[in-house]
C-alpha positions in Angstrom: 25.4 154.4 -167.2 22.2 156.2 -168.3 20.2 158.0 -165.7 17.6 155.8 -164.1 19.6 152.6 -164.4 22.0 153.4 -161.6 20.3 152.7 -158.3 21.9 155.8 -156.8 19.9 157.9 -159.3 16.6 156.6 -157.7 16.6 158.4 -154.4 14.5 160.5 -152.1 15.9 164.0 -151.7 15.6 165.3 -148.2 12.5 167.3 -147.5 13.3 169.5 -144.6 9.7 170.3 -143.9 8.5 166.7 -143.3 8.2 165.3 -139.7 7.3 161.8 -138.4 4.7 162.3 -135.7 5.5 159.2 -133.7 9.3 159.9 -133.9 9.8 159.6 -130.1 8.3 156.1 -130.1 10.5 155.0 -133.0 13.7 156.5 -131.4 12.9 154.8 -128.1 12.6 151.4 -130.0 16.0 152.1 -131.5 17.6 152.7 -128.0 17.4 156.4 -127.5 16.4 157.9 -124.1 14.0 160.5 -125.7 13.5 162.3 -122.3 17.1 163.6 -122.5 17.1 164.7 -126.1 17.1 168.4 -127.0 14.0 169.7 -128.8 16.0 170.6 -131.9 17.6 167.1 -131.9 14.1 165.6 -131.8 12.9 167.8 -134.6 15.9 166.9 -136.8 15.5 163.2 -136.0 11.8 163.4 -136.8 12.6 164.9 -140.1 15.2 162.3 -140.9 12.9 159.4 -139.9 10.0 160.9 -142.0 12.3 161.0 -145.1 13.5 157.5 -144.6 9.9 156.3 -144.5 9.0 158.3 -147.6 12.0 156.8 -149.4 10.9 153.3 -148.4 7.4 153.9 -149.7 8.7 154.6 -153.2 9.1 151.7 -155.6 12.8 150.7 -156.3 14.1 153.6 -154.1 16.8 152.6 -151.6 18.7 155.8 -150.9 18.2 159.1 -149.2 20.0 162.1 -150.7 21.2 164.6 -148.1 23.2 167.7 -148.9 26.0 168.5 -146.4 26.5 172.1 -147.5 25.3 174.7 -145.1 23.9 177.0 -147.8 21.4 174.4 -148.7 19.7 174.9 -145.4 19.3 178.7 -145.6 15.8 179.8 -144.7 13.8 181.0 -147.7 10.3 180.8 -149.1 10.6 177.1 -149.7 12.3 176.3 -146.4 10.8 178.7 -143.9 10.1 176.0 -141.4 12.8 173.6 -142.5 15.4 171.9 -140.3 18.7 173.7 -140.0 22.2 172.6 -141.0 23.6 172.2 -137.5 21.0 170.0 -135.8 20.6 167.7 -138.8 24.0 167.4 -140.5 26.3 168.0 -137.5 24.2 166.3 -134.8 21.6 163.8 -135.9 23.1 162.4 -139.1 26.5 161.5 -137.4 24.6 159.8 -134.6 22.6 157.7 -137.0 25.8 156.7 -138.9 27.7 155.8 -135.7 24.8 153.5 -134.6 24.8 151.7 -138.0 21.3 152.9 -138.9 22.5 154.6 -142.1 25.3 153.8 -144.5 26.9 156.7 -146.4 27.7 156.6 -150.1 30.0 159.6 -150.5 29.2 162.2 -153.1 31.5 163.6 -155.8 32.3 166.5 -158.1 33.6 165.9 -161.6 35.0 168.9 -163.5 36.4 169.4 -166.9 39.5 171.3 -167.8 37.5 174.6 -167.8 36.2 174.0 -164.3 32.7 173.0 -165.4 31.0 169.8 -164.5 28.4 167.9 -162.5 28.2 166.3 -159.0 26.2 164.0 -156.9 25.4 164.8 -153.3 26.0 162.0 -150.7 23.5 159.2 -150.5 22.5 157.4 -147.3 21.1 153.8 -147.3 18.9 152.9 -144.3 19.8 149.7 -142.4 17.4 146.7 -142.3 17.0 147.4 -138.5 15.8 151.0 -139.2 13.4 149.9 -141.9 12.1 147.0 -139.8 11.5 149.3 -136.9 9.5 151.7 -139.0 7.5 148.8 -140.3 6.9 147.5 -136.8 5.3 150.8 -135.9 3.0 150.5 -138.9 3.9 153.9 -140.2 1.5 155.3 -142.9 1.3 158.5 -144.8 -1.1 159.8 -142.1 1.8 159.6 -139.6 3.9 162.1 -141.7 3.4 165.9 -141.2 4.4 167.6 -144.4 4.4 171.0 -142.9 3.3 174.0 -145.1 5.2 173.8 -148.3 5.0 176.6 -150.8 2.3 175.7 -153.4 3.2 178.5 -155.9 6.7 177.7 -157.0 9.0 179.5 -159.5 11.9 177.9 -161.3 14.7 180.0 -162.7 16.3 179.4 -166.1 18.2 176.3 -166.9 22.0 177.0 -166.3 24.1 176.8 -169.4 27.6 175.4 -169.1 27.9 176.0 -165.5 28.7 173.7 -162.6 25.5 172.8 -160.8 25.1 170.8 -157.6 22.4 168.1 -157.6 19.1 169.2 -156.2 20.1 172.9 -156.4 19.8 173.3 -160.2 17.9 170.7 -162.0 17.7 170.8 -165.8 14.6 172.9 -165.6 16.3 175.4 -163.2 16.4 175.7 -159.5 13.6 177.2 -157.3 14.0 180.9 -156.8 12.6 183.4 -154.4 10.1 186.0 -155.6 8.1 188.9 -154.2 4.4 188.2 -153.6 1.9 190.1 -155.7 -1.9 190.3 -155.8 -1.6 187.5 -158.5 0.5 185.1 -156.5 -1.5 185.7 -153.3 -4.7 185.0 -155.3 -3.3 181.8 -156.9 -2.0 180.6 -153.5 -5.4 181.2 -151.8 -7.3 179.3 -154.5 -4.9 176.3 -154.5 -4.8 176.0 -150.7 -8.6 176.0 -150.6 -8.6 173.3 -153.3 -6.1 171.2 -151.5 -8.2 171.4 -148.4 -11.2 170.2 -150.4 -9.2 167.3 -151.8 -8.4 166.1 -148.3 -12.1 165.7 -147.6 -13.0 163.0 -150.1 -12.0 159.4 -150.2 -9.8 158.1 -153.0 -9.6 154.3 -153.5 -7.3 152.4 -155.9 -6.5 148.6 -155.9 -3.1 148.1 -154.3 -2.5 145.0 -156.2 -3.3 146.5 -159.6 -0.3 148.9 -159.9 2.4 150.0 -157.4 1.5 153.6 -156.4 3.5 155.9 -154.2 0.7 157.4 -152.2 2.7 159.9 -150.2 1.8 162.9 -152.4 -1.6 164.2 -151.3 -1.4 167.9 -152.2 -1.1 169.9 -155.4 1.3 172.7 -156.2 2.0 174.8 -159.3 5.4 175.2 -160.8 6.0 178.2 -163.0 9.1 178.8 -165.2 11.0 182.1 -164.9 7.8 184.2 -164.5 4.1 183.6 -163.8 3.1 183.7 -167.5 4.8 180.4 -168.3 4.2 176.9 -167.0 2.1 176.5 -163.8 0.7 173.0 -164.2 -0.9 171.5 -161.1 1.3 168.6 -159.9 2.2 166.7 -156.8 -0.7 164.2 -156.1 0.0 160.5 -156.3 -3.0 159.9 -158.5 -1.1 161.5 -161.4 1.4 158.7 -161.3 -1.1 156.0 -162.2 -1.0 154.8 -165.8 -3.9 155.9 -168.1 -5.1 152.3 -168.6 -5.6 151.8 -164.9 -7.1 155.2 -163.9 -10.6 153.8 -164.6 -10.2 151.6 -161.5 -10.2 154.6 -159.2 -13.1 155.3 -156.9 -14.1 158.7 -155.5 -16.2 158.3 -152.3 -16.9 154.7 -153.4 -18.2 155.7 -156.8 -16.8 154.8 -160.3 -15.0 157.6 -162.1 -14.9 159.2 -165.5 -12.0 161.0 -167.1 -12.7 163.9 -169.4 -10.1 165.8 -171.4 -9.7 168.5 -174.1 -8.8 166.8 -177.4 -5.7 168.3 -179.1 -5.5 171.0 -176.4 -2.0 172.2 -177.3 -2.9 172.5 -180.9 -6.0 174.6 -180.2 -4.1 176.9 -177.8 -1.3 177.4 -180.4 -3.8 178.3 -183.2 -5.5 180.6 -180.8 -2.3 182.6 -180.6 -2.8 183.6 -184.2 -6.6 184.1 -183.8 -7.4 181.0 -185.9 -9.0 177.7 -185.4 -7.9 174.2 -186.0 -10.9 172.5 -187.7 -9.4 169.8 -189.9 -10.0 166.6 -187.9 -7.3 164.8 -185.8 -4.4 167.2 -185.5 -1.9 164.5 -184.8 -2.9 162.0 -187.6 0.1 161.6 -189.9 -1.0 158.3 -191.6 -1.1 160.0 -195.1 2.6 160.9 -194.7 4.2 158.4 -192.3 3.9 154.7 -193.0 4.2 153.6 -189.4 1.9 151.6 -187.1 2.4 154.4 -184.6 2.0 157.4 -186.9 -0.5 159.1 -184.7 1.8 158.8 -181.7 4.6 160.2 -183.7 2.4 163.1 -184.7 1.3 163.8 -181.1 4.7 163.6 -179.5 6.4 165.3 -182.4 4.0 168.3 -182.2 4.6 168.7 -178.4 8.4 168.4 -178.9 8.4 171.0 -181.7 6.5 173.4 -179.4 8.9 172.9 -176.5 12.4 172.4 -177.9 14.6 175.2 -179.0 15.9 174.0 -182.3 15.5 171.3 -185.1 18.8 169.6 -184.2 17.5 167.9 -181.1 14.0 167.0 -182.5 14.9 163.5 -183.7 16.6 162.4 -180.5 13.9 163.8 -178.3 11.1 162.1 -180.4 12.8 158.7 -180.3 13.4 159.0 -176.6 9.7 159.9 -176.0 8.5 157.0 -178.1 10.9 154.6 -176.3 9.7 155.8 -172.9 6.1 155.0 -173.9 7.1 151.4 -174.2 6.7 150.9 -178.0 8.8 148.0 -179.4 12.3 148.9 -180.4 11.6 147.7 -184.0 9.1 150.5 -184.3 11.8 153.0 -183.3 14.8 151.7 -185.2 15.5 149.4 -188.1 13.3 148.3 -191.0 10.0 149.3 -189.4 11.4 152.5 -187.8 10.7 156.1 -188.7 12.7 159.0 -190.0 12.4 161.9 -187.6 12.9 164.6 -190.2 10.0 163.1 -192.2 7.8 163.3 -189.1 8.8 167.0 -188.7 8.2 167.8 -192.3 4.8 166.1 -192.2 3.9 168.2 -189.1 5.0 171.4 -190.8 2.9 170.6 -193.9 -0.2 169.7 -191.8 0.2 172.8 -189.6 1.7 175.2 -192.0 -0.2 178.1 -190.5 1.6 177.8 -187.1 4.9 176.1 -188.1 6.6 179.5 -187.6 5.7 179.2 -183.9 7.6 175.9 -183.5 11.0 175.7 -181.7 10.2 178.4 -179.1 10.1 176.8 -175.6 8.7 180.0 -174.2 5.7 179.7 -176.4 5.2 176.1 -175.3 5.3 177.1 -171.6 2.9 180.0 -172.4 0.4 177.4 -173.7 1.0 175.4 -170.6 0.1 178.4 -168.4 -3.1 178.9 -170.4 -4.0 175.3 -170.0 -3.3 175.3 -166.2 -5.3 178.5 -165.7 -8.3 176.9 -167.4 -8.0 173.7 -165.3 -7.7 175.7 -162.1 -10.9 177.4 -163.0 -12.6 174.1 -163.8 -11.6 172.6 -160.4 -12.7 175.7 -158.5 -16.2 175.7 -160.1 -16.6 171.9 -159.6 -15.7 172.4 -155.9 -17.6 175.6 -155.1 -20.7 175.3 -157.3 -21.2 171.5 -157.8 -19.5 170.1 -154.8 -18.0 167.5 -157.1 -14.8 165.7 -156.2 -12.3 166.3 -159.0 -8.6 165.8 -159.7 -6.7 167.3 -162.6 -4.7 165.3 -165.2 -3.0 168.2 -167.0 -5.6 169.0 -169.7 -8.3 166.8 -168.2 -10.1 166.0 -165.1 -11.2 162.9 -163.2 -14.7 163.0 -161.6 -17.4 160.7 -160.4 -19.5 159.3 -163.3 -22.5 161.1 -161.7 -20.6 164.4 -162.1 -19.4 164.0 -165.7 -22.1 166.1 -167.3 -21.4 169.0 -164.9 -17.7 168.5 -165.6 -18.1 168.7 -169.3 -20.2 171.9 -169.1 -17.7 173.5 -166.6 -14.7 172.6 -168.9 -16.4 174.2 -171.9 -17.4 177.3 -170.1 -13.9 177.7 -168.5 -12.3 177.4 -172.0 -14.7 179.8 -173.6 -14.4 182.3 -170.8 -10.6 182.4 -171.4 -11.3 184.0 -174.8 -9.6 181.4 -177.1 -10.7 181.3 -180.7 -10.1 177.6 -181.5 -12.6 175.1 -180.0 -11.3 171.7 -178.8 -13.6 168.7 -178.4 -14.1 167.4 -174.9 -13.7 163.6 -174.8 -14.8 161.1 -172.2 -12.0 158.6 -171.9 -13.9 156.2 -169.7 
């Protein structure tokens, strides 16, 4: 069954840093004598309850994934304040199971004849009693203490033909420790200051318009293998809202505007050869591709060509991206479908000056780092100079309508200050 269709694939992975503030009240309602519970037991139970609530707050999520391997609870940069293996896995978890508050779905490991394979760590399904008790206590995101998670994160390389345990080595690589430098300390200080600023302004969004998991309220940056690749700001619930509905957001009660750099990745790629893209819409393939979604094919095709390692996987990746965007199947396959190689050839003709830079994932991640550094600068200036509430959307920013002129000027100055030759247009989406 494809990933995403199996309910077990939609789960909340245990966050060892999270705690439920009113955990003692919830446990008392469930029959525990909290006065006799050891401090470490209470901390572990608080962590488990917080994760159950976080799971319940997610749309179509019914399972909590908990590793039962001791090495997954080793203290490191990302789990410096996390719950240990013994209090959680050996004490609290069996207690919740014996009381019928959790039901275990056992994990597995599947190996081929060479010993390689994949696995799924055990899932735990909360009982209706446990979920109802949390609901009775009217738990909200304000009742969860997320601790002090590391905001500057570094992922290692993707493992190749090696057994990997779920949540330890994702397709993009597992989180790895690193030595702090002046650069990482500076980035962390800036981002922590920005997160503190974000917490001071009010964000409103109609609950009935679109389901939104509002548990993520802080940003972090994820780099790939080193700090010159990747680094986008992610983690806030606002980034999960569809583009068509973001206009309904309100910052401090005021309507918002979204500004973004047009064809940002194209301009960054041309800047790497000290040239400019100045020939109109970089993604428009209507002259070469007879398809009602020719521009979408050009946009996603260009991004895929920048971030995939070879031509062989281009077609599959492009069709999957178009399918994910919700376009009708007849526009992907059949009579009205498209030929992936024709799309690639059209892109290579249109962008002949940079086609030699395609199929180099490192280069795509390098462009992402350039983009994220520019946006970090934009956010810092809007905060420190203009006092303007602003949230990033990768290569764009959402601000109050009254701040859109300041945002446009700040975006242009930040891009110009980074020393790039190609000059993207800054568009106002709404």
